[in-house]
N, C-alpha and C positions, 0 to 999 in steps of 0.2 A: 860855420855855414849850415851844418845839419840841423841846428835848432830852428832855422827859418824855413825848413822844408815841411810840407804838409804830409800827413800820414794817416793811417786808419785810427779811429777813435779807440780809447782804452777799453771800451766795452766789448770790442771784437777780439781782444786778447784772452787767452785762457787764464793766464796769470800775468798781468802787466808788471813790468819792472823797468825803471829808468836806466838800468844798467845795460839793457839790450832791447832794441826796438827797431821797427821798420819805418821807412818813409818812402814817399813817391819821388820820382824824378822831378827835378826843378821845373816848375811851370805846369805840372800835371796834377789832376785831382783824383787819380786812381792808378792802380798798378798796370791795368791792362792797356795794351797798345794794339789797335786793330779791332775788327768786329768779327767775333767767332761765327762761322757759318757763311760769311761773305768774303772777307779778305784772307789771303794766305799769310803765313808767318805771324800769326797772332801770338803774343807773348806777354808775360808778366815781368815788368821792369821796375826796379826799385833799388833801395839801399838798406843794408843792415848796419846799424850803428851800435858800437860797443863803447860804453863809458864806465869804466871801472876805476874806483879811487886808488890812489897810490898805496894806501894802507891795507887795501883788500883787492889786489890785482887778480886777474883771471890768468890761469896757467892752462894753455891749450896747445894741441898739436894738429888739430884739423877742424875746419868749419865747413859745413855743408848747408845748402838750401834745398828744401824739398817741397814740392807741390803735391798734395795728396787729395784724392777724391774718393768718397766712400758712399755706398748705398746702405742705409740702415733700415731694417724691417723688424717691427715688433709683432710677434704672433703668439696666439694662445697655444699652450702645450696640451698635455693629457688631462689636466684639470682646469676648472674655470678660473683659478687664481694663479696658475702657473704661466709665466710669460717667457718666451724664448726670443732672443735677439739674433737675427741673422745679419751679417755684414758681408759686403762684396766690394772689393777694390775696383774702382772705376779707372783710376789712373794714379801713377806714382812716378814723378819725375824728380830725380835727385842730381844736383850739380855741386861740384866742389868749388868753394869760394877761396879757401886759403888752406895751406898745408905747411907744416913745419919742414924746413929744408933738411933737417938732420934726424927727423922722427923723435925729437925730444920735445918736452913741454916748454913753451916759451911764454914769457910774461907779456900780457896784453893789458894796456890801459885804455887808450883811445884808438879806435879803428873804424873806418868807413869802408864797407865792402859793397860795391855795386853788383847787381845780379840781373840776369835775363833768363827766364825760363820759358821755353816754347810750350804752347798749349796744344795738346792733341786735338785735331780738327773735329773728331767725332764724339767728344764728350757731351753729355746732356747738360741742360741748365740746372741750377740749384733749385730744389723744391722741398716742400714739406706739406704733406696731405694727411687727412684724417687725424688731426690733433697731434701730428708728429709721429704717428704710427709708421708712416713711410717717409723717408727723407733721403735726399741726395745732398751731401755736405762736402764742401771743399775747405781746405786750410793751407796756410803757408807756414812752414816750419824752418827755423834755423836750428841745426843740430850741431852742437859744440862738443867735441871730444876733449874733455878737460881732465885735469889731474884728479885721481881718485880721492874721494872723501866720504863722509857718512851719507851723502846724498847721491852717491854713485859716480859713474864715469862720464855721464852725458848730461848736458844742459840743453833743454829744448824750449825755444821761444815759439809759441804757436799763436797764429792770428787767423780768424775766420775770413773766408773770402767768398764772394758771390759771383758765380759764373752765369752770364747771360748769353744765350744764342740769339742770332738774328737771321732773318731771310729777307730777300728782296721781295717787293710786291709780286705775287705770282702771275703767270700768264693766265688768261681766261680759260676756265674749264666748266662751262655751264651745265646745269642739270635741268631737265624738263619733265613734266608730267602732263599728259593729255588724255582727256575723255570727252568724246563728241558723239554721244548716242542719245538722240531725242527720246528714246523709250525709257531712259533712266531718270528723267525729271530734271537733273542738273548736269551740265557739262562744264569742263574747266580746262584752261591752259595755264600752267604754272611754270614759271622760269626762275631758277636760282642763278645768281650772277657768277658764282664760283664754288669750289669745294675747299678752298684754303682761305682763311680769314685772319685778320689781325687788326692792330690799331690803325693802320693806314688802308685797310681793305674791309669796309663794312659789309655786312650781310644785306643783300638787297633781293627781296622776293617780289616778283611781279605776278599778280593774279588777274585772270580774266574768267569770270563766272558767267555762264549762259543759263538762263532760266527757261528750260523747255516747259516746265509746269508753271503756269502763270499765277498759281495760288501761293507759291513758295516765297517767303521773305527771308532775307539774310539776317541772322542774329549776331554772330561774332566770327571774326577771323583772329586766330591765335598763332603767333610765331614764337616758339620757345627754343632756347639753347640749353641742352641738357648735357651734363658732365657725368662720366662713368669712371669710377676708381676701382681698380683691382689691385690688391696687395696679397701676394702669395708668400706664405711663410712655410716653415718646415712641416707644420702639422695641419694648417688650414689655409683656406683662401677666403679673403674678406672682400666682398663686393658691395659697393655703395653707388648710389646715383642721386643726383639732385639737379634741379633747374637753377642755372646761374643767371638767367635773365629771361624775360618774357614781355612781349608786346601784344596788347589786345586792342583790336580795332572794332568798334561797334558798327553793326550794319546800318543803323540810322544815320551814321556820320558820312556814309558813302552815297554817291549819286548813282542812280540806275538809269541807263539810257534805253530808249525804246525806238531807236532809229531803224533798226533792222527787224526781221521777222520775230525774233525772240529778244526779251529784255536782257541787257548785259551790264555787268559791273566790272570796271577795270581799276586797279589800284596798285601802287608800289608801297611796300613796307620796308623801311630801312632800320637795321639794327646795328648800332655802332659799338665797337669794342675798344676800350672797356666801359665807355660812358653809360651804356644801357644795361650793364650787368648789375644785378641787385645783390649778388653775393660774391665772395672771393672766387676769382677765376684762376685756373692753373693751365699753363700751356699744354697742348697735347704732348705726351711723353711716353717712352717705353724704355725701360732698363731691365736689369736682371729679374726683379720681382715686383716692380711697380709699373702699372700701365694706366695711362690717363687718355681716354678717348672722348669724343664729343659727337653729338647728333643734333641736327636741326629738325625740329618737330613743327609741322604745320597742321592745324586743326580748323575746320570750317563747320560752323553750326548754323542750322536753319530753324531754330525755335520749335514751334509746334510740329513741323515736318521733320522730325529728328531722323526719320528713316533715310534722309538724304545726307546726313552728316558724314563727313569723311576725314580721315587722318592720313598724313604722309610723313615720312621721315627719310633722312639721308645721312650717312656718316660724313663728317667734315673734320678738318683740322683747324685748331686755333693756335696761332704761332706769334712769336714776337717779331716786330718789324722796326726798322729804323724810324725814329721820329723825324720831323722836318729839320729840327735843330741838329740832330745827329747826322743826317744826310749832308747838311751844309758843312759841318765840321769835317766829315769824311772827305768831301770834295776838296776842301781847303788843304787837308793833310796830304791827299794824293797829289795835288798840284805842287806842294812844297817838296814832296819826295821826288817827283819827276824833275823839278828844277835842280834839286840836289844831285840827281843822277847825271843830268846834262852838264852841270858845271864842275863835276869832279874831274880831276886830272886824268889824262889817258894812262891806262895801266894800273889805276887805283880803283878800289871798291868804294862806292858811295856809302855814306854813313847810314842812310835810310833808303834801301831799295824799295821801289813802289810795289805794292802787292798786286797780285793778278786779279784785277777787279774791273769789270766792264760796267760803266755807268749808263746802262740802257734801261730806262724805265718804261713799262708797258702803259698802254692807254688807261684812262680812268676806269676803275673796276665797277663804278656805279652805273655804267651804261648797260642797257639790255637791248636785245633785238626787238624791233617793233612787231606788233601783232599783225597777222595777215587777215 
């Protein structure tokens, strides 16, 4: 039966061997059950398969499964060519799968061991920044205490694992900038839809420009998403920043109204994540020595009248959110778990208790308050 189960590709193993390997549970396409950051009781569920031939059996007295998360940082030392590697353990969860009843080594040929490893709720997502100089890696390890030989007393089967955190679409937390002084030549009312954004929550900026100086013409409106990376090593702190996306709206493409005393320009600029990102985007993150932050930059230029140019910025968060398909899958799974809980016999525990998750979604985040 194990041969028909799906599992991670061979490229994810440190050293793949058909003698010992992992697979997902029947009907699953990954180890993880639940959505980290949203549902409770998120776990890694799967099976460890041992397939040793009769002429070369495995002699073991204990088998453990370990989920290990580590932060790696590469930093420069006292010389330009000296590199120092810092490591910090993010999590280490070890569970015993099998143990010899008499503390002796037993012969093992075929064995299928199911496992369930609870994931700590606060662990960060996997990441790799600055060409791998800063990384958060996770792996699944089967640790077999075997009969001593030239290769030692332990056999470790290691497979890389990617952790993804999610959040629900956030409640509105708008940000506004206002300037209404006729003596300054240009006035503005600028509204930002939120301070937390992701694949289901695009950045929406609404701008209203008031031209107190009738000679001024609008040149460009630039909305940019900038990413800041800080990697702190034992001897140095490396800081980098880059634009991961930018939208430029030409003034000639916008209409100017003259219905009131002063000419006005009103427009909405929408930046979708990750569709409008022109380079690799990393979710906002903070761990031991790696910090990823983001800012939204707004620049408005007026061509020849550059004295009226202005720039605004605000710290924001870029986070991972459930896709529409994942939301539908989660809703179906919750319904199944609730039915399983209701139909279980009195006095027994259901096989799949429903997680503590309230399916309350806020209103569309692309809506903004009207101008007065």
